VOFI-970414 format. One line per field, with one value per residue: x, y, z of N, C-alpha, C, O in turn; residue in three letters. Coordinates in nm, 2 decimals. Example, Ala and Ser with C-alpha at 12.3 -4.5 7.8 and 13.67 -1.06 7.14 Angstrom:
nu = 1.32_1.28
nv = -0.57_-0.22
nw = 0.78_0.71
cau = 1.23_1.37
cav = -0.45_-0.11
caw = 0.78_0.71
cu = 1.32_1.29
cv = -0.33_0.00
cw = 0.78_0.79
ou = 1.42_1.34
ov = -0.33_0.11
ow = 0.85_0.80
aa = ala_ser
//
This chain:
nu = 0.13_0.05_0.09_-0.01_0.02_-0.20_-0.23_-0.52_-0.70_-0.81_-0.78_-0.55_-0.47_-0.68_-0.93_-1.05_-0.83_-0.71_-0.95_-1.09_-1.28_-1.31_-1.10_-0.94_-1.07_-1.12_-1.33_-1.26_-1.00_-0.77_-0.58_-0.51_-0.54_-0.40_-0.45_-0.34_-0.37_-0.41_-0.71_-0.76_-0.75_-0.77_-0.92_-0.88_-1.03_-1.15_-1.28_-1.40_-1.39_-1.32_-1.34_-1.13_-1.05_-0.75_-0.67_-0.78_-0.64_-0.40_-0.43_-0.50_-0.31_-0.10_-0.21_-0.34_-0.56_-0.89_-1.02_-1.28_-1.45_-1.19_-1.03_-0.95_-1.18_-1.42_-1.35_-1.35_-1.65_-1.74_-1.67_-1.76_-2.06_-2.02_-1.96_-2.20_-2.41_-2.28_-2.33_-2.63_-2.69_-2.56_-2.76_-2.99_-2.93_-2.91_-3.15_-3.31_-3.15
nv = -0.10_0.20_0.56_0.90_1.24_1.52_1.86_2.04_2.33_2.66_2.93_3.14_3.49_3.69_3.96_3.96_3.93_3.92_3.90_3.72_3.48_3.19_3.13_3.12_2.88_2.55_2.41_2.42_2.39_2.16_1.84_1.55_1.21_1.03_0.71_0.47_0.11_-0.23_-0.26_0.00_0.34_0.61_0.84_1.02_1.16_1.43_1.24_1.03_0.81_0.77_0.66_0.72_0.85_0.73_0.97_1.16_1.15_1.21_1.46_1.60_1.57_1.75_1.98_2.10_2.29_2.44_2.55_2.66_2.41_2.24_1.94_1.85_2.08_1.91_1.70_1.74_1.83_1.55_1.40_1.59_1.54_1.26_1.28_1.39_1.21_1.01_1.11_1.12_0.85_0.78_0.90_0.76_0.47_0.53_0.61_0.37_0.16
nw = 0.02_-0.09_0.01_0.05_0.20_0.15_0.14_0.10_0.03_0.01_-0.24_-0.15_-0.01_-0.13_-0.24_0.01_0.18_0.52_0.63_0.50_0.61_0.53_0.37_0.60_0.75_0.88_0.76_0.47_0.47_0.48_0.57_0.35_0.27_0.05_-0.09_-0.24_-0.31_-0.35_-0.46_-0.56_-0.58_-0.32_-0.15_0.16_0.39_0.68_0.84_0.66_0.37_0.04_-0.30_-0.58_-0.91_-1.07_-1.25_-1.10_-0.87_-0.94_-1.07_-0.83_-0.68_-0.81_-0.80_-0.54_-0.47_-0.41_-0.59_-0.82_-1.01_-1.02_-0.98_-0.75_-0.58_-0.68_-0.55_-0.32_-0.30_-0.32_-0.07_0.11_0.08_0.17_0.40_0.51_0.47_0.61_0.89_0.87_0.85_1.07_1.28_1.18_1.28_1.56_1.63_1.56_1.76
cau = -0.03_0.17_-0.02_0.08_-0.03_-0.25_-0.28_-0.61_-0.69_-0.84_-0.64_-0.52_-0.48_-0.82_-0.97_-1.07_-0.73_-0.72_-1.09_-1.17_-1.35_-1.33_-0.93_-0.91_-1.19_-1.08_-1.36_-1.21_-0.83_-0.75_-0.52_-0.63_-0.45_-0.46_-0.41_-0.32_-0.38_-0.45_-0.84_-0.76_-0.72_-0.87_-0.87_-0.90_-1.03_-1.28_-1.31_-1.44_-1.30_-1.39_-1.26_-1.10_-0.93_-0.60_-0.63_-0.81_-0.56_-0.29_-0.46_-0.50_-0.15_-0.05_-0.29_-0.50_-0.63_-0.99_-1.09_-1.37_-1.42_-1.06_-1.03_-0.97_-1.29_-1.50_-1.31_-1.43_-1.78_-1.73_-1.59_-1.85_-2.17_-2.03_-1.95_-2.34_-2.47_-2.26_-2.42_-2.77_-2.69_-2.53_-2.84_-3.09_-2.88_-2.92_-3.26_-3.35_-3.18
cav = -0.02_0.34_0.67_1.05_1.34_1.64_1.96_2.13_2.45_2.76_3.04_3.28_3.69_3.75_4.08_4.02_3.95_3.88_3.91_3.63_3.38_3.08_3.13_3.03_2.80_2.46_2.36_2.43_2.37_2.05_1.74_1.41_1.09_0.97_0.61_0.33_-0.03_-0.35_-0.25_0.11_0.45_0.61_0.98_0.98_1.32_1.45_1.13_0.97_0.79_0.81_0.64_0.84_0.75_0.76_1.09_1.28_1.16_1.34_1.62_1.71_1.58_1.87_2.10_2.08_2.42_2.41_2.63_2.65_2.34_2.16_1.83_1.92_2.11_1.82_1.55_1.79_1.80_1.42_1.44_1.66_1.42_1.13_1.32_1.40_1.11_0.93_1.19_1.10_0.68_0.70_0.92_0.68_0.38_0.54_0.60_0.21_0.12
caw = 0.00_-0.07_0.04_0.05_0.25_0.06_0.22_0.04_0.10_-0.08_-0.25_0.00_-0.05_-0.26_-0.23_0.13_0.25_0.65_0.68_0.44_0.71_0.45_0.40_0.78_0.85_0.89_0.66_0.35_0.45_0.54_0.51_0.33_0.30_-0.07_-0.06_-0.34_-0.26_-0.50_-0.49_-0.63_-0.54_-0.26_-0.01_0.33_0.44_0.73_0.87_0.55_0.24_-0.12_-0.40_-0.64_-1.06_-1.10_-1.30_-1.00_-0.77_-0.99_-1.07_-0.70_-0.59_-0.87_-0.77_-0.42_-0.43_-0.41_-0.70_-0.87_-1.16_-1.00_-0.96_-0.59_-0.56_-0.72_-0.45_-0.16_-0.26_-0.27_0.06_0.21_0.09_0.25_0.57_0.58_0.44_0.73_1.01_0.89_0.82_1.25_1.33_1.22_1.34_1.68_1.69_1.58_1.87
cu = 0.10_0.04_0.10_0.00_-0.06_-0.25_-0.40_-0.69_-0.73_-0.77_-0.65_-0.52_-0.60_-0.80_-1.00_-0.95_-0.72_-0.83_-1.15_-1.16_-1.33_-1.18_-0.92_-0.97_-1.12_-1.16_-1.32_-1.03_-0.82_-0.68_-0.60_-0.50_-0.52_-0.36_-0.40_-0.33_-0.41_-0.61_-0.85_-0.72_-0.80_-0.83_-0.91_-0.90_-1.16_-1.37_-1.39_-1.33_-1.37_-1.27_-1.28_-1.05_-0.83_-0.57_-0.69_-0.70_-0.44_-0.29_-0.43_-0.39_-0.07_-0.11_-0.40_-0.56_-0.77_-1.03_-1.19_-1.36_-1.25_-1.12_-1.04_-1.11_-1.41_-1.46_-1.41_-1.51_-1.82_-1.77_-1.73_-2.03_-2.15_-2.02_-2.14_-2.42_-2.43_-2.33_-2.58_-2.76_-2.68_-2.67_-2.96_-3.09_-2.91_-3.06_-3.34_-3.33_-3.20
cv = 0.12_0.49_0.79_1.14_1.45_1.76_2.01_2.21_2.53_2.85_3.15_3.40_3.70_3.89_4.12_3.99_3.86_3.91_3.81_3.49_3.24_3.04_3.04_2.95_2.67_2.37_2.35_2.48_2.33_1.91_1.61_1.34_1.05_0.85_0.50_0.20_-0.13_-0.31_-0.12_0.21_0.53_0.76_1.01_1.12_1.36_1.31_1.01_0.93_0.77_0.76_0.73_0.74_0.81_0.94_1.21_1.27_1.25_1.44_1.70_1.74_1.73_1.96_2.07_2.20_2.38_2.51_2.56_2.53_2.26_2.04_1.81_1.96_2.03_1.68_1.62_1.78_1.67_1.37_1.49_1.61_1.33_1.15_1.30_1.27_0.98_0.99_1.09_0.94_0.66_0.78_0.83_0.58_0.40_0.54_0.47_0.17_0.15
cw = -0.01_-0.05_0.06_0.11_0.18_0.12_0.11_0.11_-0.03_-0.13_-0.17_-0.09_-0.19_-0.20_-0.05_0.26_0.40_0.68_0.58_0.52_0.65_0.42_0.51_0.77_0.79_0.78_0.52_0.32_0.53_0.49_0.46_0.32_0.14_-0.04_-0.18_-0.27_-0.41_-0.56_-0.56_-0.54_-0.42_-0.19_0.08_0.37_0.56_0.83_0.77_0.42_0.16_-0.22_-0.52_-0.74_-1.03_-1.17_-1.24_-0.92_-0.84_-0.99_-0.93_-0.60_-0.69_-0.80_-0.67_-0.41_-0.46_-0.47_-0.74_-0.98_-1.13_-0.96_-0.80_-0.53_-0.55_-0.61_-0.32_-0.15_-0.28_-0.13_0.13_0.20_0.18_0.35_0.57_0.53_0.56_0.85_1.03_0.88_0.99_1.33_1.37_1.25_1.48_1.71_1.65_1.69_2.04
ou = 0.21_-0.07_0.23_-0.12_0.04_-0.33_-0.35_-0.75_-0.69_-0.67_-0.74_-0.55_-0.58_-0.70_-0.98_-0.96_-0.72_-0.83_-1.28_-1.07_-1.33_-1.14_-0.89_-0.89_-1.06_-1.10_-1.37_-0.96_-0.83_-0.70_-0.71_-0.39_-0.64_-0.24_-0.51_-0.29_-0.41_-0.64_-0.95_-0.67_-0.92_-0.71_-1.02_-0.80_-1.26_-1.49_-1.43_-1.24_-1.49_-1.16_-1.38_-1.02_-0.82_-0.47_-0.67_-0.65_-0.39_-0.21_-0.37_-0.36_0.01_-0.03_-0.52_-0.64_-0.79_-1.08_-1.20_-1.26_-1.20_-1.23_-1.13_-1.16_-1.50_-1.53_-1.50_-1.55_-1.94_-1.87_-1.80_-2.11_-2.23_-2.07_-2.20_-2.52_-2.50_-2.39_-2.62_-2.87_-2.74_-2.70_-3.01_-3.20_-2.93_-3.10_-3.45_-3.42_-3.24
ov = 0.13_0.49_0.79_1.12_1.51_1.73_1.99_2.18_2.50_2.86_3.22_3.41_3.72_3.93_4.22_4.00_3.74_3.96_3.82_3.40_3.15_2.92_2.92_2.86_2.67_2.28_2.25_2.54_2.38_1.88_1.58_1.38_1.04_0.85_0.46_0.20_-0.11_-0.33_-0.12_0.18_0.52_0.79_1.07_1.19_1.31_1.31_0.90_0.99_0.76_0.80_0.79_0.62_0.92_1.00_1.33_1.38_1.35_1.52_1.80_1.82_1.80_2.03_2.03_2.20_2.28_2.59_2.44_2.55_2.22_2.03_1.76_1.89_2.05_1.59_1.57_1.73_1.65_1.32_1.42_1.64_1.30_1.07_1.21_1.25_0.89_0.91_1.02_0.91_0.57_0.73_0.82_0.53_0.29_0.49_0.45_0.14_0.05
ow = 0.05_-0.10_0.07_0.08_0.14_0.21_0.00_0.22_-0.14_-0.06_-0.14_-0.21_-0.31_-0.15_0.00_0.38_0.39_0.80_0.58_0.51_0.73_0.45_0.51_0.79_0.68_0.72_0.46_0.24_0.64_0.37_0.51_0.35_0.12_0.00_-0.20_-0.15_-0.53_-0.67_-0.63_-0.43_-0.44_-0.18_0.06_0.39_0.53_0.88_0.81_0.38_0.18_-0.22_-0.56_-0.71_-0.97_-1.14_-1.28_-0.89_-0.78_-0.95_-0.90_-0.51_-0.63_-0.73_-0.69_-0.31_-0.54_-0.39_-0.73_-1.06_-1.24_-0.91_-0.74_-0.44_-0.46_-0.58_-0.25_-0.04_-0.26_-0.10_0.20_0.29_0.26_0.43_0.63_0.60_0.60_0.92_1.13_0.91_1.05_1.44_1.48_1.28_1.54_1.81_1.71_1.76_2.11
aa = met_lys_his_glu_ser_ile_tyr_leu_ser_val_pro_lys_gly_gly_leu_leu_gly_asp_phe_asp_glu_ile_ala_lys_ser_glu_asp_trp_asn_tyr_trp_ala_ile_ala_ile_gln_asp_gln_thr_gly_tyr_tyr_leu_trp_ala_lys_gly_val_ser_ile_lys_val_thr_pro_asn_glu_leu_val_glu_ile_ile_lys_ser_pro_ile_leu_ala_val_asp_ser_ala_ala_tyr_arg_val_his_glu_arg_ile_glu_thr_met_arg_thr_leu_glu_lys_ile_arg_leu_lys_ser_ser_arg_arg_ala_ser
//
């Protein structure tokens, strides 16, 4: 198994400078771990793992900036969706028990 750490972040130094709360937010700036094993390629971040294509992984490693229409941003959206689904699953399993 191979792995590599990647820091995903939004572009810094925009019009708002130090007042840009998104640029400082941990929701938009975080570490992820890229993993390659016998079954495929994955990205683990924020407590969830998602499967990615080799091309997505190369693009994310080359440019980990969360810019509109970047591979990093598309994967970020999938991570957030998976986190939401996991919260829903945990909530419904608590109700069932």
